[in-house]
C-alpha positions as CSV (number, residue, x, y, z in Angstrom):
1,M,94.7,71.2,201.1
2,S,95.9,71.6,198.5
3,L,99.9,73.9,198.1
4,T,99.7,77.7,196.4
5,K,103.1,78.2,194.9
6,V,104.5,81.3,193.8
7,T,106.8,81.1,190.5
8,E,110.2,82.4,190.3
9,V,111.2,85.5,192.6
10,S,114.6,87.5,191.4
11,L,116.2,87.2,194.8
12,Y,119.9,88.5,193.0
13,A,120.0,89.8,189.8
14,I,123.4,88.4,187.3
15,A,126.4,90.7,188.7
16,S,129.8,90.3,189.0
17,T,131.3,90.7,192.2
18,A,135.7,91.3,192.0
19,S,138.0,89.6,194.8
20,N,138.1,91.2,198.3
21,V,134.0,93.1,197.9
22,I,131.8,91.8,199.7
23,T,128.8,92.7,197.8
24,V,124.9,92.7,199.4
25,G,121.6,92.3,197.6
26,S,118.5,93.5,198.5
27,A,116.6,92.4,200.8
28,V,113.2,89.9,199.5
29,D,109.8,89.9,201.6
30,V,109.5,86.5,202.1
31,S,106.5,87.5,205.2
32,T,103.7,85.4,203.3
33,Y,106.2,82.7,202.5
34,Y,106.2,79.5,204.4
35,G,109.2,77.5,202.4
36,A,111.1,78.2,199.5
37,D,113.2,76.5,197.2
38,V,116.7,78.6,196.0
39,R,118.5,78.5,193.6
40,I,122.1,79.9,193.1
41,R,124.4,80.1,190.2
42,M,127.8,81.2,189.5
43,G,130.6,81.7,187.1
44,R,134.0,81.9,187.0
45,G,134.7,86.1,185.3
46,T,138.3,85.2,184.2
47,G,140.3,81.7,183.1
48,T,142.4,82.0,187.3
49,A,142.4,79.5,189.3
50,F,140.4,80.8,193.1
51,T,143.5,81.5,195.5
52,A,140.6,81.0,198.4
53,A,136.8,80.2,197.7
54,P,134.5,83.2,197.9
55,I,131.2,82.7,199.9
56,F,127.8,82.5,199.2
57,R,125.5,82.9,202.2
58,I,121.3,83.3,202.0
59,E,120.4,85.9,204.7
60,G,117.2,86.0,206.9
61,T,115.4,88.6,209.3
62,Y,112.9,88.2,212.0
63,K,112.5,91.6,211.6
64,T,110.0,93.7,208.9
65,S,112.8,96.4,209.2
66,P,115.9,95.2,210.4
67,T,119.0,96.9,211.5
68,A,122.7,95.6,209.9
69,N,122.8,93.7,213.2
70,E,119.8,91.8,212.6
71,W,120.7,88.8,209.9
72,I,121.6,85.3,209.9
73,T,122.7,83.1,207.9
74,L,120.4,80.6,207.1
75,A,123.0,78.5,203.9
76,A,125.9,79.2,202.8
77,F,128.3,77.4,199.5
78,S,131.6,78.3,199.0
79,P,132.9,76.8,195.4
80,A,135.9,74.3,194.7
81,L,139.5,75.9,194.1
82,G,139.8,74.1,191.3
83,A,142.6,74.3,188.6
84,S,143.2,74.4,184.6
85,I,140.1,76.2,184.3
86,G,138.6,75.9,180.6
87,S,138.7,79.2,179.2
88,Q,138.1,80.1,175.9
89,A,136.5,83.1,173.2
90,V,133.9,81.6,170.5
91,S,135.0,81.3,167.8
92,G,132.5,82.7,164.4
93,T,128.3,83.2,165.2
94,S,126.5,81.0,168.3
95,S,123.3,82.5,167.8
96,I,120.1,81.9,169.9
97,G,118.9,78.6,169.7
98,D,121.8,76.8,168.6
99,T,122.7,73.8,169.8
100,T,126.6,73.8,169.6
101,I,128.7,76.4,170.2
102,V,132.5,76.7,168.3
103,L,135.9,77.5,170.8
104,A,139.0,79.0,170.1
105,A,140.2,75.6,171.2
106,A,138.5,73.1,173.4
107,T,141.7,72.6,176.4
108,N,140.2,71.6,179.3
109,F,136.8,71.8,178.6
110,G,135.3,67.8,178.7
111,A,131.9,66.2,178.5
112,A,129.8,66.5,181.1
113,D,131.2,70.1,182.3
114,F,128.5,73.2,183.5
115,V,129.9,75.7,182.1
116,F,129.5,79.7,181.8
117,C,128.5,81.8,178.7
118,H,130.4,84.7,179.9
119,N,128.8,87.3,177.8
120,T,129.8,91.3,177.0
121,S,126.8,92.2,177.9
122,I,126.1,90.3,181.4
123,A,122.3,90.0,181.2
124,N,122.9,88.1,178.1
125,S,125.2,85.5,179.6
126,E,124.2,81.9,180.3
127,W,124.5,78.5,182.2
128,K,125.1,75.1,179.8
129,H,126.1,71.9,180.3
130,V,128.3,70.1,177.7
131,V,126.7,66.7,176.4
132,S,129.9,65.8,174.2
133,I,133.2,68.0,172.5
134,S,134.4,67.7,168.9
135,S,137.5,69.3,167.9
136,A,136.7,72.6,169.2
137,T,133.0,72.4,169.1
138,I,130.8,71.5,172.3
139,T,127.6,70.2,172.1
140,L,124.7,71.4,174.6
141,Q,122.1,70.0,176.4
142,E,119.5,72.3,175.5
143,A,119.9,75.2,173.1
144,L,121.5,78.4,173.6
145,V,118.7,81.6,175.2
146,F,120.9,83.9,173.8
147,A,123.1,84.8,170.9
148,Q,127.0,84.1,171.8
149,T,128.5,85.4,169.5
150,G,131.5,87.5,171.2
151,A,131.0,85.8,174.6
152,T,134.3,83.5,176.6
153,V,132.6,80.0,177.8
154,R,134.3,78.5,181.1
155,D,133.7,75.9,183.2
156,Q,133.8,74.9,186.6
157,A,130.8,77.2,186.8
158,E,128.6,75.4,189.9
159,E,124.7,75.5,191.4
160,Y,123.7,75.4,194.3
161,H,120.0,74.8,195.8
162,A,118.4,75.3,199.0
163,L,115.5,74.4,201.2
164,L,114.4,76.9,202.9
165,D,112.0,76.9,206.4
166,L,110.5,80.7,206.0
167,T,107.2,80.2,208.9
168,S,109.6,83.1,211.1
169,V,111.2,85.1,208.6
170,Q,110.5,87.9,207.3
171,K,113.3,88.4,205.3
172,I,115.9,87.1,203.1
173,R,118.9,88.9,200.4
174,L,122.0,87.0,199.0
175,V,125.8,88.0,199.7
176,V,128.8,87.6,197.4
177,D,131.0,87.6,199.9
178,G,134.6,88.0,197.6
179,S,136.7,89.1,201.2
180,P,138.6,85.8,201.6
181,G,140.7,86.9,198.4
182,S,139.3,84.7,195.4
183,G,141.7,86.2,193.0
184,Q,139.4,86.9,190.3
185,A,135.9,87.8,189.8
186,V,132.4,86.6,190.5
187,I,129.3,86.1,188.2
188,V,126.0,85.2,190.5
189,E,122.5,85.0,190.2
190,A,119.6,83.8,192.2
191,G,116.1,83.1,192.2
192,L,113.5,80.9,194.6
193,G,110.4,79.2,194.1
194,A,108.1,79.3,197.3
195,V,105.3,78.3,199.1
196,S,103.0,80.7,200.4
197,A,99.9,78.7,201.4
198,L,99.3,75.2,202.9
């Protein structure tokens, strides 16, 4: 018996959530899925460290038309508080396909950092792994998908992964909970792949 796979499904479109705010994502119907592999990526919205960690909850419901009281937490993640965050403007031009970015300075950045390129058009933001740093130039593992001229690059981005059993779940959603008072905005996106038949 073979698996029928469902490719990338958007669970939470990239968006910024301010400190002390809770953003509840739209419910995604998973009634035909037996399992899902959920990926969440987080980027920092400022160069200030979290004073309290926000929480990212994958919530599910067993109801096809749930009330607000019929959602439960299937998985939850919180980033490290962090300190000495690298946060620098892109200096010069960073075009689609470039594998390097020149920053105003490379203070607090290091090889193997997972960075967030915070674009002025948030949908054109992206996450990258840093291979090396020379002076104020960072070399990326993969080429830029979007032009990042005018963007701000910040380190201490994080990504999370959850394998979910959906055999009895009808809908899932992502909640970005900044209510602990993180002290800064957080940018999050989430997607999933699923298995719809066994």
